[in-house]
C-alpha positions as CSV (number, residue, x, y, z in Angstrom):
1,M,-97.5,136.5,-24.7
2,V,-100.7,136.7,-22.9
3,Q,-100.2,135.7,-19.2
4,K,-102.4,132.9,-18.3
5,R,-104.1,135.1,-15.6
6,N,-105.0,137.6,-18.2
7,L,-106.5,134.9,-20.3
8,T,-110.3,135.0,-20.0
9,K,-113.3,133.9,-22.2
10,E,-114.0,137.6,-23.1
11,R,-110.6,138.1,-24.0
12,I,-110.6,135.0,-26.3
13,I,-113.8,135.9,-27.9
14,E,-112.8,139.4,-28.3
15,A,-109.7,138.2,-30.3
16,A,-112.0,135.4,-32.2
17,F,-114.1,138.3,-33.5
18,L,-111.3,140.1,-34.6
19,L,-109.4,137.3,-36.2
20,A,-112.9,136.3,-38.1
21,D,-113.0,140.1,-39.3
22,E,-109.4,139.3,-40.7
23,I,-109.4,135.8,-42.2
24,G,-113.1,134.9,-42.2
25,L,-115.2,132.8,-39.4
26,N,-114.9,129.5,-41.0
27,Q,-111.0,129.9,-41.3
28,I,-110.5,130.1,-37.5
29,T,-109.3,127.4,-35.8
30,F,-107.7,126.9,-32.3
31,Q,-104.2,126.9,-33.2
32,K,-104.8,130.5,-35.5
33,L,-106.5,131.8,-32.5
34,A,-103.7,130.7,-30.2
35,K,-101.3,132.2,-32.5
36,E,-103.0,135.7,-32.5
37,L,-103.3,135.5,-28.5
38,D,-99.5,134.4,-28.5
39,I,-100.3,131.4,-26.3
40,K,-100.1,127.5,-26.9
41,Y,-103.7,126.2,-28.4
42,P,-104.3,123.8,-25.7
43,S,-105.0,126.4,-23.1
44,L,-108.1,127.3,-25.6
45,Y,-109.4,123.8,-24.1
46,N,-109.3,125.3,-20.5
47,H,-112.1,127.7,-21.8
48,F,-114.2,126.1,-24.6
49,A,-114.7,122.4,-25.3
50,N,-114.3,122.7,-29.1
51,M,-114.9,125.5,-32.0
52,D,-118.7,125.0,-31.9
53,D,-118.5,125.9,-28.1
54,L,-116.4,129.0,-28.7
55,K,-118.9,129.9,-31.5
56,I,-121.9,129.7,-29.4
57,K,-120.3,131.8,-26.7
58,M,-119.5,134.4,-29.5
59,T,-123.2,134.5,-30.3
60,I,-124.3,134.8,-26.5
61,S,-121.8,137.8,-26.3
62,L,-122.9,139.3,-29.6
63,L,-126.6,139.0,-28.3
64,N,-125.8,140.4,-25.1
65,D,-124.6,143.7,-26.7
66,L,-127.3,143.8,-29.3
67,N,-130.1,143.3,-26.8
68,S,-128.4,146.1,-24.4
69,N,-127.5,148.2,-27.2
70,L,-131.3,148.1,-28.1
71,M,-132.8,148.8,-24.6
72,Q,-130.3,151.7,-24.2
73,R,-131.4,153.4,-27.7
74,L,-135.2,152.7,-26.9
75,I,-135.3,154.3,-23.7
76,G,-138.3,156.7,-23.5
77,K,-139.6,155.8,-27.2
78,S,-142.7,154.2,-28.0
79,G,-145.2,153.8,-31.1
80,E,-143.2,154.9,-34.2
81,D,-140.1,156.6,-32.9
82,A,-139.8,153.0,-30.9
83,I,-140.1,150.9,-34.3
84,K,-137.5,153.3,-36.1
85,E,-135.1,153.5,-33.5
86,F,-135.2,149.3,-33.4
87,A,-134.7,149.3,-36.9
88,Y,-132.0,151.7,-37.2
89,A,-130.1,150.3,-34.1
90,Y,-130.5,146.8,-35.1
91,R,-129.1,147.4,-38.7
92,D,-126.4,149.6,-38.0
93,F,-125.4,147.0,-35.1
94,A,-125.5,144.3,-37.7
95,F,-123.3,146.4,-40.1
96,K,-120.6,147.0,-37.4
97,N,-120.6,143.3,-36.4
98,K,-120.8,141.9,-39.9
99,T,-118.8,138.7,-38.7
100,G,-120.9,138.3,-35.6
101,Y,-124.1,139.0,-37.4
102,G,-123.2,136.1,-39.7
103,L,-122.5,133.9,-37.1
104,Y,-125.6,134.7,-35.2
105,V,-127.9,134.1,-38.2
106,N,-125.9,130.9,-38.7
107,V,-126.2,129.4,-35.1
108,P,-129.5,127.4,-34.5
109,S,-131.0,129.4,-31.4
110,T,-132.4,125.9,-30.4
111,K,-128.6,124.5,-30.0
112,D,-127.9,126.1,-26.8
113,E,-130.5,127.4,-23.9
114,E,-128.8,130.8,-23.4
115,V,-128.7,131.4,-27.1
116,K,-132.6,130.5,-27.1
117,N,-133.1,132.9,-24.2
118,L,-131.4,135.7,-25.7
119,S,-133.3,135.3,-29.1
120,K,-136.3,135.6,-27.1
121,Q,-135.3,138.7,-25.3
122,T,-134.7,140.2,-28.7
123,S,-138.2,139.0,-29.9
124,S,-139.5,140.2,-26.5
125,I,-138.4,143.9,-27.3
126,I,-139.9,144.0,-30.5
127,H,-143.0,142.5,-28.9
128,K,-143.3,145.4,-26.4
129,I,-142.8,148.0,-29.1
130,L,-145.6,146.5,-31.3
131,E,-148.0,146.0,-28.2
132,Y,-148.4,149.9,-28.7
133,Y,-150.4,149.0,-31.7
134,S,-152.4,146.1,-30.7
135,T,-153.0,143.7,-27.8
136,D,-153.9,140.8,-30.1
137,N,-150.9,138.5,-29.3
138,T,-151.4,136.4,-32.8
139,F,-151.1,140.0,-34.5
140,V,-148.2,141.0,-32.5
141,I,-146.3,138.0,-33.3
142,H,-147.2,138.1,-37.0
143,K,-145.9,141.9,-37.3
144,S,-142.9,141.1,-35.3
145,R,-141.8,137.9,-37.6
146,A,-142.6,140.6,-40.7
147,F,-140.4,143.2,-39.0
148,R,-137.4,140.7,-38.2
149,S,-137.8,139.5,-41.8
150,L,-137.5,142.6,-43.3
151,L,-134.5,144.1,-41.2
152,H,-132.9,140.5,-41.5
153,G,-133.3,140.8,-45.5
154,F,-132.0,144.3,-45.8
155,V,-129.0,143.7,-43.7
156,S,-128.1,140.7,-45.2
157,L,-128.7,141.6,-49.0
158,S,-127.1,145.0,-48.4
159,S,-123.9,143.2,-46.8
160,H,-123.6,141.0,-49.5
161,G,-123.5,143.7,-52.1
162,Y,-127.1,142.8,-53.8
163,F,-128.1,146.6,-53.9
164,Q,-126.4,147.8,-57.0
165,N,-128.4,150.4,-58.5
166,P,-128.5,154.4,-58.3
167,V,-131.1,154.5,-55.8
168,N,-129.9,156.0,-52.4
169,L,-129.6,152.9,-50.0
170,E,-130.6,155.0,-47.1
171,D,-133.8,156.0,-48.9
172,S,-134.7,152.5,-49.3
173,F,-134.1,151.6,-45.8
174,K,-136.3,154.7,-44.6
175,F,-139.0,153.8,-47.2
176,M,-138.9,150.4,-45.9
177,I,-139.5,151.2,-42.5
178,D,-142.2,153.5,-43.1
179,D,-144.1,151.1,-45.0
180,F,-143.9,148.7,-42.3
181,I,-145.3,151.4,-40.2
182,S,-148.2,152.4,-42.2
183,S,-149.1,148.6,-42.4
184,I,-149.0,148.2,-38.6
185,S,-150.8,151.6,-37.9
186,R,-153.6,150.7,-40.1
187,N,-154.6,147.7,-38.2
């Protein structure tokens, strides 16, 4: 049994991600999570108001990890190298954290102020990379949306098994990123 003093929000969130990987995010309940933690489920209410609150906190944890990972991998990079590094870091993070990524794209960012701010931080990272190519804010916003859409689309389709042909998936990803870089370099 997890002792009360060892039961933290972080520990619960970690257990929730592990359980979600095992049984599916929509199958998690406080009762199942408490069983996994070997505690009584009412103890979870000391940390989270309800399952929606837990899911928001899980999203916050994931976004903090994502943004930290992106920043670490982007140190010393700019232009084309930064775009490639961001793309591969984002994709790899999403594949490594499939359950969390699925949660992230299903939690409305406007529902929670911290989720909203962390999502803006992710966008800000992209904007800084793209400002290497242009100082026109409208252009940067358009290209940022295009870039995030490309990455999300690739991750989502790939994760759901929609790329079932003999063409190498890694080659397709590289082609997509190179094509994006070509589109931004022309402007």
